[in-house]
VOPAGU-2260 file (C-alpha; in pm, 1 decimal, decimal comma):
REM VOPAGU-2260
SITE   aa  ch    i         X         Y         Z
SITE  MET   A    0    6080,7     488,8    -249,4
SITE  THR   A    1    5757,2     300,1    -352,7
SITE  SER   A    2    5651,5     111,4       0,0
SITE  SER   A    3    5603,0    -241,4     -71,8
SITE  SER   A    4    5304,1    -331,3     193,6
SITE  SER   A    5    4979,0    -429,8     121,3
SITE  THR   A    6    4739,4    -257,8     297,2
SITE  ALA   A    7    4515,7     -28,8      70,3
SITE  SER   A    8    4602,0     370,2       4,0
SITE  PHE   A    9    4365,0     609,8     141,5
SITE  ASP   A   10    4220,0     809,2    -108,0
SITE  ALA   A   11    4071,2    1142,5      17,7
SITE  ALA   A   12    3899,8    1255,3    -239,5
SITE  SER   A   13    3662,5     937,8    -216,8
SITE  PHE   A   14    3624,2     920,7     155,0
SITE  ASP   A   15    3283,3    1015,3     343,0
SITE  ALA   A   16    3341,1    1136,2     668,2
SITE  SER   A   17    2971,8    1118,1     746,0
SITE  ALA   A   18    2969,4     742,1     686,6
SITE  LEU   A   19    3188,7     671,1    1045,5
SITE  ALA   A   20    2858,7     855,8    1201,3
SITE  PHE   A   21    2681,1     625,4    1104,5
SITE  SER   A   22    2916,9     415,0    1321,1
SITE  GLN   A   23    2787,4     526,9    1629,7
SITE  VAL   A   24    2428,0     541,3    1568,8
SITE  GLU   A   25    2175,6     274,5    1740,9
SITE  PRO   A   26    1802,5     262,4    1686,4
SITE  ASP   A   27    1621,0     334,8    2007,8
SITE  GLU   A   28    1316,9     129,5    2133,3
SITE  HIS   A   29    1085,1     320,1    1901,2
SITE  GLN   A   30    1327,8     223,8    1563,3
SITE  ARG   A   31    1496,9     -11,8    1417,6
SITE  TRP   A   32    1759,9     -24,7    1124,5
SITE  SER   A   33    1576,4     -12,8     820,7
SITE  THR   A   34    1405,4    -400,4     665,4
SITE  TRP   A   35    1477,3    -273,0     320,6
SITE  PRO   A   36    1814,4    -442,2     257,3
SITE  ALA   A   37    1611,3    -775,4     460,6
SITE  THR   A   38    1352,1    -801,1      54,4
SITE  THR   A   39    1406,5    -931,9    -215,0
SITE  PRO   A   40    1326,3    -726,8    -545,8
SITE  SER   A   41    1009,7    -904,9    -592,0
SITE  GLU   A   42     920,9    -764,1    -305,6
SITE  ARG   A   43     937,9    -425,6    -391,0
SITE  GLY   A   44     784,3    -177,1    -553,0
SITE  PRO   A   45     783,9    -155,5    -924,2
SITE  LEU   A   46    1018,6      -0,5   -1170,4
SITE  PRO   A   47    1085,3     244,7   -1228,6
SITE  ARG   A   48    1083,8     387,7    -817,6
SITE  PRO   A   49    1052,7     699,3    -715,5
SITE  ASP   A   50    1332,4     956,8    -661,5
SITE  TRP   A   51    1171,2     962,8    -222,3
SITE  VAL   A   52    1235,2     567,4    -162,3
SITE  VAL   A   53    1439,0     528,9      45,4
SITE  THR   A   54    1731,2     233,7     -15,1
SITE  SER   A   55    2028,9     369,0     241,8
SITE  ALA   A   56    2129,2      37,3     419,5
SITE  ALA   A   57    2224,4     285,2     687,0
SITE  ALA   A   58    1854,0     409,7     745,3
SITE  ILE   A   59    1657,0     378,4    1073,8
SITE  ASP   A   60    1308,8     332,2    1109,1
SITE  THR   A   61    1128,1     538,3    1371,9
SITE  GLU   A   62     803,7     507,6    1447,8
SITE  LEU   A   63     585,5     845,2    1460,0
SITE  GLY   A   64     234,9     678,1    1568,1
SITE  VAL   A   65     -46,4     492,1    1494,1
SITE  VAL   A   66    -255,0     667,5    1170,5
SITE  LYS   A   67    -520,0     452,0    1233,2
SITE  SER   A   68    -677,3      64,7    1351,6
SITE  GLY   A   69    -883,5    -178,6    1225,2
SITE  LYS   A   70    -964,3    -575,9    1311,2
SITE  GLU   A   71    -771,0    -737,8    1147,7
SITE  ALA   A   72    -428,4    -422,3    1061,2
SITE  ASP   A   73    -297,1    -129,2    1242,3
SITE  LEU   A   74    -167,6     174,8     986,4
SITE  PHE   A   75     107,3     314,6    1130,6
SITE  LEU   A   76     392,5     622,4    1020,9
SITE  ILE   A   77     733,3     579,4     986,4
SITE  GLU   A   78    1005,3     796,1     882,5
SITE  ARG   A   79    1247,7     604,6     713,7
SITE  ALA   A   80    1537,0     818,1     736,9
SITE  VAL   A   81    1973,6     815,7     703,6
SITE  PRO   A   82    2052,9     902,4    1015,4
SITE  GLY   A   83    2099,2    1328,3    1065,4
SITE  VAL   A   84    1825,3    1355,0     719,1
SITE  GLU   A   85    1568,4    1569,0     782,3
SITE  PRO   A   86    1218,6    1497,5     567,5
SITE  GLY   A   87    1167,5    1744,8     340,2
SITE  ALA   A   88    1488,9    1942,9     389,0
SITE  PRO   A   89    1748,5    2040,6      71,6
SITE  GLY   A   90    1914,1    1729,2     -24,7
SITE  SER   A   91    1683,7    1495,2     157,9
SITE  THR   A   92    1577,2    1297,5    -145,8
SITE  GLY   A   93    1617,2     939,9     -91,7
SITE  GLN   A   94    1733,3     999,7     222,6
SITE  SER   A   95    1440,2    1082,7     451,9
SITE  THR   A   96    1046,0    1005,7     365,1
SITE  LEU   A   97     715,7     904,0     538,2
SITE  LEU   A   98     587,9     591,0     503,8
SITE  ALA   A   99     223,7     443,3     596,2
SITE  ALA   A  100     280,7     116,6     755,1
SITE  LYS   A  101     -10,3     -85,7     759,5
SITE  ARG   A  102      94,6    -434,7     951,4
SITE  TYR   A  103    -149,4    -745,0     989,9
SITE  ARG   A  104    -248,0    -812,4    1335,6
SITE  GLY   A  105     -97,8   -1138,8    1473,0
SITE  ALA   A  106    -361,2   -1460,7    1578,7
SITE  GLU   A  107    -348,1   -1326,4    1953,5
SITE  HIS   A  108    -444,6    -985,3    1877,6
SITE  SER   A  109    -637,8    -993,3    1585,0
SITE  ASP   A  110   -1043,9   -1073,8    1447,5
SITE  PHE   A  111    -969,5   -1148,4    1088,1
SITE  HIS   A  112   -1288,5   -1199,5     889,5
SITE  ARG   A  113   -1152,7   -1093,6     568,9
SITE  SER   A  114   -1431,2   -1243,3     393,0
SITE  THR   A  115   -1349,7   -1633,8      92,7
SITE  VAL   A  116   -1539,7   -1443,6    -120,8
SITE  TYR   A  117   -1296,3   -1238,0    -198,3
SITE  THR   A  118   -1052,5   -1554,6    -258,7
SITE  GLU   A  119   -1213,9   -1807,8    -456,7
SITE  GLY   A  120    -979,9   -1814,2    -841,1
SITE  ARG   A  121    -660,0   -1763,8    -633,0
SITE  GLY   A  122    -441,8   -2059,2    -492,1
SITE  THR   A  123    -266,6   -2105,3    -206,7
SITE  ARG   A  124      78,2   -2357,3    -320,9
SITE  ARG   A  125      87,7   -2598,4      -4,2
SITE  SER   A  126    -159,5   -2820,6      58,0
SITE  ARG   A  127    -110,6   -2810,5     437,8
SITE  ASP   A  128    -112,8   -2461,2     437,2
SITE  ALA   A  129    -470,4   -2441,8     236,2
SITE  ARG   A  130    -633,7   -2653,1     491,6
SITE  ALA   A  131    -504,2   -2488,4     801,9
SITE  VAL   A  132    -707,3   -2131,1     651,6
SITE  LYS   A  133   -1003,8   -2331,0     543,4
SITE  THR   A  134   -1008,9   -2547,3     902,3
SITE  GLY   A  135    -882,1   -2155,6    1076,6
SITE  THR   A  136    -627,7   -2238,4    1332,3
SITE  THR   A  137    -397,7   -2098,0    1493,6
SITE  PHE   A  138    -137,7   -2153,9    1261,2
SITE  GLY   A  139    -351,4   -2119,6     978,4
SITE  ARG   A  140    -471,2   -1745,7    1043,6
SITE  GLU   A  141    -115,7   -1625,1    1065,3
SITE  VAL   A  142     -65,1   -1774,4     688,4
SITE  ALA   A  143    -359,0   -1601,9     616,7
SITE  ARG   A  144    -235,6   -1290,9     758,7
SITE  VAL   A  145      92,8   -1355,1     541,0
SITE  GLN   A  146    -126,7   -1407,5     265,7
SITE  TRP   A  147    -337,7   -1062,5     295,0
SITE  ALA   A  148      -3,9    -864,0     303,3
SITE  MET   A  149      89,6   -1058,7      13,8
SITE  ALA   A  150    -207,2    -987,0    -202,5
SITE  GLU   A  151    -210,8    -622,4     -37,0
SITE  PHE   A  152     121,5    -579,7    -187,4
SITE  ALA   A  153      89,8    -737,9    -498,8
SITE  ALA   A  154    -287,3    -552,3    -616,2
SITE  LEU   A  155     -49,9    -231,1    -547,5
SITE  ARG   A  156     213,8    -332,5    -695,6
SITE  ARG   A  157      -8,6    -418,5   -1015,4
SITE  LEU   A  158    -267,7    -165,5    -997,7
SITE  THR   A  159      91,2      83,3    -997,2
SITE  GLU   A  160     200,7     -40,1   -1322,7
SITE  LEU   A  161    -155,3      56,9   -1420,5
SITE  GLY   A  162    -149,1     364,4   -1358,9
SITE  ALA   A  163    -433,8     354,3   -1111,4
SITE  SER   A  164    -446,7     605,2    -845,8
SITE  VAL   A  165    -301,3     411,4    -541,2
SITE  PRO   A  166       6,5     429,5    -276,5
SITE  TYR   A  167     325,1     299,1    -438,2
SITE  PRO   A  168     420,8      30,6    -273,4
SITE  VAL   A  169     761,8      32,2     -56,1
SITE  GLN   A  170     763,3    -299,9     -11,9
SITE  VAL   A  171     637,0    -638,6     204,6
SITE  HIS   A  172     821,7    -765,8     490,8
SITE  GLU   A  173     622,5   -1017,9     621,7
SITE  THR   A  174     328,9    -893,7     754,4
SITE  GLU   A  175     381,1    -610,4     692,7
SITE  VAL   A  176     310,3    -399,2     354,6
SITE  LEU   A  177     550,8     -19,0     347,3
SITE  MET   A  178     340,6     245,1     115,3
SITE  GLU   A  179     375,2     553,9       8,6
SITE  PHE   A  180     202,2     804,4     255,6
SITE  ILE   A  181    -114,7    1000,6     161,5
SITE  GLY   A  182    -101,6    1355,0     295,1
SITE  ASP   A  183      64,2    1687,3     447,4
SITE  GLY   A  184     327,5    1683,1     674,7
SITE  ARG   A  185     211,6    1370,7     957,8
SITE  VAL   A  186    -152,4    1424,8     858,0
SITE  ALA   A  187    -330,5    1204,3     684,4
SITE  ALA   A  188    -518,2    1255,8     364,9
SITE  PRO   A  189    -860,7    1283,5     459,6
SITE  ARG   A  190   -1145,1    1007,0     294,4
SITE  LEU   A  191   -1379,2    1113,7     117,0
SITE  ALA   A  192   -1696,0    1026,3     357,2
SITE  GLN   A  193   -1512,4    1335,0     555,0
SITE  VAL   A  194   -1459,8    1589,1     209,2
SITE  ARG   A  195   -1753,2    1818,6     179,7
SITE  ALA   A  196   -1709,6    1931,1    -144,0
SITE  SER   A  197   -1931,0    2152,7    -418,3
SITE  HIS   A  198   -2087,3    2040,8    -682,9
SITE  ASP   A  199   -1869,4    2086,3    -904,6
SITE  GLU   A  200   -1597,1    1962,9    -779,6
SITE  LEU   A  201   -1808,3    1629,9    -662,3
SITE  ARG   A  202   -1868,8    1584,4   -1025,8
SITE  ASP   A  203   -1489,5    1595,8   -1068,8
SITE  LEU   A  204   -1431,0    1304,8    -814,4
SITE  PHE   A  205   -1680,1    1117,1    -921,9
SITE  GLN   A  206   -1533,4    1073,5   -1237,5
SITE  GLN   A  207   -1212,0    1004,3   -1068,9
SITE  VAL   A  208   -1317,2     745,9    -884,1
SITE  VAL   A  209   -1491,0     600,1   -1220,2
SITE  GLN   A  210   -1184,7     647,2   -1409,3
SITE  PHE   A  211    -972,9     363,6   -1121,4
SITE  MET   A  212   -1273,8     174,7   -1176,3
SITE  ARG   A  213   -1221,8     175,1   -1604,8
SITE  THR   A  214    -850,8      84,6   -1474,5
SITE  LEU   A  215    -956,6    -228,5   -1312,1
SITE  ALA   A  216   -1231,1    -378,8   -1514,5
SITE  ARG   A  217    -977,3    -323,4   -1810,9
SITE  ALA   A  218    -737,0    -522,0   -1668,9
SITE  GLY   A  219   -1072,6    -772,8   -1572,3
SITE  LEU   A  220   -1055,3    -674,8   -1175,7
SITE  THR   A  221   -1213,7    -460,4    -933,5
SITE  HIS   A  222   -1187,1    -308,8    -628,8
SITE  GLY   A  223   -1413,5    -552,6    -427,4
SITE  ASP   A  224   -1530,7    -338,5    -104,4
SITE  LEU   A  225   -1575,0     -25,4    -281,1
SITE  SER   A  226   -1668,9     241,5     -48,6
SITE  PRO   A  227   -1626,4     601,9      60,6
SITE  TYR   A  228   -1428,1     507,2     358,5
SITE  ASN   A  229   -1117,2     353,8     100,6
SITE  LEU   A  230   -1080,0     649,5     -92,0
SITE  LEU   A  231    -835,1     899,0      14,9
SITE  VAL   A  232    -847,2    1266,6    -131,3
SITE  HIS   A  233    -540,6    1474,1    -138,7
SITE  ARG   A  234    -537,8    1791,7    -285,8
SITE  GLY   A  235    -824,2    1716,9    -490,9
SITE  ARG   A  236    -660,3    1386,0    -628,6
SITE  VAL   A  237    -860,7    1050,7    -536,9
SITE  VAL   A  238    -617,2     732,4    -376,5
SITE  ALA   A  239    -797,7     423,0    -349,7
SITE  ILE   A  240    -628,1     277,1     -14,7
SITE  ASP   A  241    -755,7    -117,3     114,5
SITE  LEU   A  242    -642,5    -331,6    -156,4
SITE  PRO   A  243    -584,8    -706,9     -21,6
SITE  GLN   A  244    -894,5    -824,3    -165,4
SITE  VAL   A  245    -880,1    -636,6    -484,1
SITE  VAL   A  246   -1103,3    -947,0    -719,7
SITE  ASP   A  247   -1038,7   -1122,3   -1049,1
SITE  VAL   A  248   -1352,4   -1060,2   -1204,2
SITE  VAL   A  249   -1345,6   -1358,4   -1498,7
SITE  ALA   A  250   -1189,8   -1597,2   -1207,9
SITE  ASN   A  251   -1358,5   -1554,6    -904,1
SITE  PRO   A  252   -1691,4   -1692,3    -927,9
SITE  ALA   A  253   -1836,0   -1338,2    -757,6
SITE  GLY   A  254   -1672,0   -1084,9    -947,8
SITE  PHE   A  255   -1916,4    -990,2   -1137,7
SITE  ASP   A  256   -2153,6    -964,0    -827,3
SITE  LEU   A  257   -1804,6    -725,9    -637,0
SITE  MET   A  258   -1834,6    -525,4    -918,3
SITE  HIS   A  259   -2179,4    -468,0    -968,5
SITE  ARG   A  260   -2168,5    -393,0    -524,6
SITE  ASP   A  261   -1826,7    -163,5    -566,0
SITE  CYS   A  262   -2092,9     112,3    -859,2
SITE  VAL   A  263   -2375,1      24,6    -618,0
SITE  ASN   A  264   -2214,7     133,4    -298,8
SITE  LEU   A  265   -2020,6     452,3    -466,4
SITE  CYS   A  266   -2324,3     548,1    -677,2
SITE  THR   A  267   -2540,7     553,2    -297,8
SITE  TRP   A  268   -2275,6     799,7    -134,6
SITE  PHE   A  269   -2246,4    1036,6    -416,3
SITE  THR   A  270   -2662,7    1092,4    -498,4
SITE  ARG   A  271   -2718,8    1148,0    -143,2
SITE  GLN   A  272   -2427,5    1428,7    -163,3
SITE  ARG   A  273   -2691,3    1545,1    -480,5
SITE  LEU   A  274   -2495,7    1394,8    -741,0
SITE  GLU   A  275   -2674,6    1137,3    -936,8
SITE  CYS   A  276   -2532,9     882,0   -1091,6
SITE  ASP   A  277   -2677,4     572,2   -1204,2
SITE  ALA   A  278   -2566,2     246,9   -1049,0
SITE  GLU   A  279   -2676,3     -30,0   -1338,8
SITE  GLN   A  280   -2569,8     212,4   -1574,0
SITE  LEU   A  281   -2237,2     261,7   -1466,0
SITE  PHE   A  282   -2189,3    -106,6   -1407,2
SITE  GLY   A  283   -2265,0    -217,9   -1798,8
SITE  GLU   A  284   -2027,4      -0,6   -1892,0
SITE  LEU   A  285   -1779,8    -163,8   -1671,3
SITE  VAL   A  286   -1874,1    -527,2   -1770,7
SITE  ALA   A  287   -1812,1    -384,3   -2141,8
SITE  GLU   A  288   -1452,7    -230,6   -2016,5
SITE  VAL   A  289   -1381,1    -608,1   -1893,9
SITE  GLY   A  290   -1126,4    -749,2   -2033,4
SITE  TRP   A  291   -1128,0   -1109,2   -2114,7
């Protein structure tokens, strides 16, 4: 006899026993539930999304330590994983990954000093926020931190779409930017300033950085604060970091001056490594690439 009960039937074929385990898991003091579900599509990285990005609402973020401390932000290493899945284990793709979490500090713990020269040509929607940022009130400094986090995420997102060598931006949530961790295991990749390379290797690294600068120039942009300290070298690949100040060289009155400074900083370092580089020639070539 067929029951007339309204209770849903049990489908053994589609039942996932592991789903019950998640209800028994609670984050400890060094963990939190994944913040991915709290973000909107505009606060997530561009499509197509890498298959290693963990989007499960059952995932937990675990603090693994500080990668680098700065005056305005700290960089943390985060493991985002569905409970019971280890990074790198068979079948872990999309279930477990390591992320870099850049967190802009609160007003009470920060020596926030980003120059307003970078923000020329950018707009602040609310006049109250703009006045607060300009006068440097506590509220204004908090607004600035959110703006810089959003600016860094937007720059990473745009440069990823342009094909530039930057960490993939996973998401932005309030004053935290989560991005691809560049390194091996839990060890971050060295900065260009720390690399000891042969002449041929230096030439290849230089050409990669110039290609990065060309990619930006063609989009009318420059890094604005380029140096061997915000370029990582991972398995021979140069990856640019620290990008909230990316400048529109046309809209910003100081844009071409900042592009020139990037060229000087780059060529000064490579020349000291005995790889000749003409900053003025490079600057001229980049100006010719700028999309107007």
